[in-house]
N, C-alpha and C positions, 0 to 999 in steps of 0.2 A: 472668851471672846473670839478665839480662832474659828470655832465651828460657825459662828454667826457671820464672820467675814468671809469664810469659804462659801457658805450658802449664798450670801449676797452676790459673790462673784459668779457662782454657777447660775444663779437666777438671772443676773444681768446678761451673761453670754447666751443663755437659753432664749430669753426674750428678745435679744438683739438678733439672733438667728431667725426667730419667727418673724420679726419685723422685716428683715432683709427678704425673706421669702415672700411676704405679703407685698412689699414694694416691687420686687422683681415681677410678680404676677401682674400688678397694676401697671407697670412700666410699658408692657406690651400694648395694653389698651390705650394708654396715654400717647404712645408713639404712632398710633394708627393714622395714616395720612389719607384714608378714604373719606371722601366728602359725600358720597352717595351719587347714584346715577340718575335719580329722580327724587321727587318730593317725598315719597313714601320712605325710601331708603335713607334719605337725609334726616327725616324725622326719627327714624329708629336709631340712627347714629347719635342724634342729639339726646335722645332718651338715655342711651348708654353713657354718653359723656356726662349727663346730669347725675346719673347714678354713680359714676366714678368720682365726680366732684364731691358728692355726699359721703362716699366711702372714705375719701382722703380727709375730708373735714372731720369725720367721726374718728378716724385713726390717729389724727394729728396729736391728741393728748398722750397717746401711748408713746409716740416718738419723743415728745417733749419729756415725758416721765423717764424714759431711758437716758436721755441726756442729763437730767438731774441726778439720776442714780449713778451714772458714770462719774459725774463731777464729784459727788459725795465720796465715792470709793477712792478716786484719785486724790482728792484733798485730804482724806483721812490717812494717806500714806499706805494704802492697801498694798500687800505684797505683789499683786498683779497690776499695779497702777499703770505701768508702761503698756501692757497688753490691752488694758481697758481703754486707755487714752487713744491708742492706735485704732482700736476697734470702733470707738465712738467717732473718730474722724471719718472712717469708712462709712459709718451710718449716716453721717450728715451729707 
């Protein structure tokens, strides 16, 4: 059972790091305060915003899955439960 628990832990941290990277990449787009200087640029920004919203909606199940995986590992008394719990708080 130990190799399975170890693999689950490694898998969780790998996927959590990938999710962090994805969210950090999208955070820059979400924080954009540009409203466009004319109608054309505003429409382009709206298109980017709509694409970002779609991407976030599409990726949301991955984030939710990570939370479920973390909860399972913590509740099972995993040897890295404290690190996983701390990492998941950062993820949220």
